[in-house]
C-alpha positions in Angstrom: -33.5 -12.1 -2.6 -32.1 -9.5 -0.3 -34.2 -7.5 2.1 -35.6 -4.1 1.1 -36.0 -1.2 3.5 -39.0 1.0 3.0 -38.8 4.6 4.3 -41.5 7.2 4.8 -39.5 10.4 4.9 -41.1 13.4 6.7 -39.6 16.7 7.9 -39.2 15.5 11.5 -39.3 11.7 11.3 -38.5 8.8 9.0 -40.7 5.7 9.3 -38.8 2.5 8.7 -40.0 -0.9 7.5 -38.2 -4.0 6.2 -39.2 -6.8 4.0 -38.9 -10.5 4.8 -36.1 -12.5 3.1 -38.5 -13.6 0.4 -39.8 -10.2 -0.5 -43.4 -11.0 0.3 -44.2 -9.0 3.4 -43.3 -5.7 5.0 -43.0 -5.1 8.7 -42.8 -1.6 10.2 -39.9 -1.5 12.7 -39.3 2.0 14.0 -39.5 5.8 13.6 -36.2 7.7 13.4 -36.3 11.3 14.5 -34.6 13.7 12.1 -34.0 17.5 11.9 -33.8 18.7 8.3 -32.9 22.2 9.3 -29.8 21.0 11.3 -28.9 18.5 8.6 -29.5 15.5 10.9 -31.0 12.7 8.8 -30.7 9.7 11.1 -28.3 7.9 8.7 -26.3 6.4 11.6 -29.4 4.6 12.8 -30.4 3.6 9.3 -26.9 2.1 9.0 -27.4 0.1 12.2 -30.7 -1.2 10.8 -29.2 -2.0 7.4 -26.6 -4.2 9.2 -29.1 -5.8 11.6 -31.6 -6.7 8.8 -29.0 -7.3 6.0 -30.8 -4.8 3.8 -29.6 -4.6 0.1 -31.9 -1.8 -1.3 -34.2 1.0 -0.4 -37.7 2.1 -1.4 -38.8 5.6 -0.4 -42.3 6.9 -0.5 -42.8 9.5 -3.3 -45.4 12.0 -2.0 -47.3 12.9 -5.2 -50.4 15.1 -5.3 -53.8 13.4 -5.9 -53.7 14.7 -9.5 -50.4 12.8 -10.1 -48.2 16.0 -10.0 -45.2 16.1 -7.7 -45.9 17.3 -4.2 -43.8 19.7 -2.2 -42.0 16.9 -0.3 -40.9 15.0 -3.4 -37.6 16.9 -3.6 -36.9 16.1 0.1 -37.7 12.4 -0.5 -35.4 12.3 -3.6 -32.6 14.1 -1.7 -32.9 11.6 1.1 -32.7 8.8 -1.5 -29.5 10.3 -2.9 -28.0 10.4 0.6 -28.7 6.7 1.0 -27.3 5.9 -2.4 -24.1 7.7 -1.6 -23.7 6.3 1.9 -24.6 2.6 1.1 -24.1 2.2 -2.6 -27.3 0.2 -2.7 -30.1 0.7 -5.3 -32.9 3.1 -4.4 -36.4 3.1 -5.9 -39.6 5.1 -5.2 -43.2 4.1 -4.6 -46.2 6.4 -5.0 -47.3 7.0 -1.5 -50.6 8.7 -2.1 -53.2 7.7 0.5 -50.8 5.5 2.5 -50.8 7.9 5.5 -54.6 8.2 5.2 -54.8 4.4 5.0 -52.5 4.0 8.0 -54.6 6.4 10.0 -57.8 4.6 9.1 -56.3 1.2 10.1 -55.3 2.7 13.5 -58.7 4.4 14.0 -60.4 1.0 13.4 -58.5 -0.3 16.4 -60.6 1.2 19.1 -57.8 1.2 21.7 -55.5 3.4 19.7 -55.6 6.9 21.0 -54.8 9.9 18.9 -51.5 10.3 20.7 -50.5 6.7 20.2 -51.5 6.9 16.5 -49.2 9.8 16.0 -46.3 7.7 17.4 -46.8 4.8 15.1 -48.3 6.3 11.9 -45.0 6.9 10.1 -43.8 3.3 10.9 -47.1 1.9 9.6 -47.0 4.2 6.5 -43.5 3.0 5.8 -44.8 -0.6 6.0 -47.6 0.2 3.6 -45.3 1.9 1.1 -43.0 -1.1 1.1 -45.9 -3.7 1.0 -47.4 -1.9 -2.0 -44.0 -1.9 -3.7 -43.5 -5.7 -3.0 -47.1 -6.4 -4.2 -46.5 -4.6 -7.5 -43.1 -6.4 -7.9 -41.0 -3.2 -8.2 -37.7 -3.5 -9.9 -35.7 -4.1 -6.7 -37.8 -7.2 -6.0 -36.7 -8.6 -9.3 -33.0 -7.7 -9.0 -32.1 -8.3 -5.4 
């Protein structure tokens, strides 16, 4: 199986995680700064990470509302997915990301030495890892095809 990259796309950053070669575990690796207004989406850095980790597919968080309707950031997430599909010609899938940021925050708060400022710096990376881990755990279609 090829590695899958998980992405938590925000308006200012993209949290990045990658799976292991077997598709069992996700590891958050970094946060890429982006600027939606300026049209800077960090794709050059994504390309470097794709090459480094030999990624063959992408999973993006789909920010649904708690009542299962599509949230305001869904369009941005799907647009980012299209950018990835066009640039890399790899499959793209989506994972419901409700509560992943809340879960990531709770995990960091439980670590007493993680200050609020430090949490802000790692939360997107951790959220990307949770999105990807949830996808791997449910055996999303990329897990079966890569």
